[in-house]
N, C-alpha and C positions, 0 to 999 in steps of 0.2 A: 549243395546248393544247384537247383536245378539249371539256372541260366550259364552255370560254368560247364556244365556236362558236355563232354566233346571238345572243351578249349584245351588249347597245348600252351604249355609255358615253356619258355625258353631260358635263358641264362639268367640267373637272378643275382644282385648285389648283396653281399654279406660280409660280416665282420664279427669277430668275437675273440674270445679269450677264455683260458682254462687256468686254476690254479690245482695244483697236484699236491697230495700229501701221502707220503710212503707210509704204508702199514708194515710191510714186511719186504723181502726181497722179491715177491712174486705178486704182489697186489698194491694198487693205490686207491684213493679216494678222490675224485677229480669233481669239482665245483666249475659250472660253465655258463657263460653268459654268449649269447650271439643275436645280432640283428639281421634281419633279412627283410629285403623288398622284392616283391613281386607284380609283375604287370600282365594282365589279360587284356589284350589290344582289342579294340573295336567290339565291345560288349553291347554297346548302345548305339544305335544310328538316329540321327534325327534328320527327316526328309522334309524339305521345304517345296511349297509349289507356289505358283502365281496365284490361282484362284482355284476353287473347289474343282475337282476332275481334271485340271491342267496338267501341262507337262512339267517335269521335275526341273525346280529351278536350281537347287543345289542339295547337298546332303553333308552331313559331317559325321564322323565317327568318333566316340569318347571311351575311354580305357578305364578300367577297374583296377584299383591297386590295393594290395594287401602288403600291410607291414607287420612283421612280428618281431617280439622281444621274448627269447626264449631262456629260462633258467633251468638248470639241471644239476643233478646229484649223480654221480657215476662210481660204480665198482668197476675197476680197470684191473683185469686180468693180464698179467705178463707171460709171455710165451717166448719160445727161443728166436733168434735172429731178427729181432726188433719189433715182432708183432704183439699186438695186444688186442683185447676185446672189452668194450664198454657195455655196461648194462644199466639203465636206472631210470626214475622217474622224471618228468618235466613238468614245468609250469610256465604257461605263456601268456602273454596279451597279444593278440591278434587284432588289426584295426583293418576294416575294409573301407575305402574311401572311394567315393564317386561324386563328382560336383560338375554342375554345367549350369550356365547361365546364358540365355538367349540374348545375342546382341541387339541392342536397342529395344528391349523389352524386359524392363526390371520386374515385372509381375511374374515372368515364367522363369523359374529356376528349380534346379534338383540339387540338393545338397542331401546326399545318404552317406553317413557316416556310424558305422557300426563297431564297437570293441567287445570283442569276445574275450571270456576268461576260460582258458583251457588246461585241462589236466591231461596227462599222457605218459607214454614211455618211448624210449629211444634206445637205439643199440648202434654200436660202430666197430669196425674193423679198423685198426690204424697200424701203420708202419711207419717208426722213428729209426733214424741212422745218425751218427754223429756225422758233422762237416769235418773233414780232417785238418782243413786248414784255419779253423776257428774254434778255439776252446769253448766248451760249453754252449755249443749251437747245434741243432739238430733239424734235419730235412725230415718234415713231416708229410705224409699222405693218408688220408683217412675216407672211409664212407661210411654215412651215417644215416640210419633210418628212424623216421620220427613219426608217431601217431599221436594225435591229439584229438580230444573231443571237447567242445564248449559246454562248459557247465554253468555258464553265465553271461549274460548280456548287459551292455549300457544300452538301453532300448530307446533312450529320449522320448518316452512317452507312447512308444508302439507296443501293441500287442504281439509278442513274440511267444505265445504258448505253443503254437505247432511249428516252430523253426528250429532247426538244429544245423550245426556245422561239425564235420569231421575233417581232419586234415592227414593226409598221409604224404610225406616227402622224404625224399633221398637227396643227400648232398654228398658231393664229391669236394674235398678240400685238400689243397697242396699248400704248404708253406714253410716257415721256420719257427722252431722253438727255442727258447734261450732258458738256460738253467742260471738262476741267480744266486 
């Protein structure tokens, strides 16, 4: 998306879970779900003046928000010392939201929401080690790289024949896992 070119994202809010099924002592099938929200600050700036060609009266900047729901199926290869490598396909719903309504002017508002249906692939390197004082509890750290390409859109009546979205994201995760 050209308007995002050069914009930098900071930390993002995310949560997720995984379910593992052991195939043998060196491999696991993992099903995962995660929800992520990202914000691109000050993408749109509205400038108000008193009269045409007069001095600036005020300006407001508005953010663009992306929300993603990601589903994945991974083949996890186990290595020595708690390290593993995941690889597999992902399917995602990514929602782009931008809304603005001019105060005291109900005629001018921008409500731009777009849902993208994405297919892609992801890989992760993970480290897991048991927490000594808590049985069946693990400390987990991982780095996941995910590429997604939008294969369809909820266009809401718009012509999106020349529109495309690609996402390349990296996630650093730290947390705890529990063996039930």
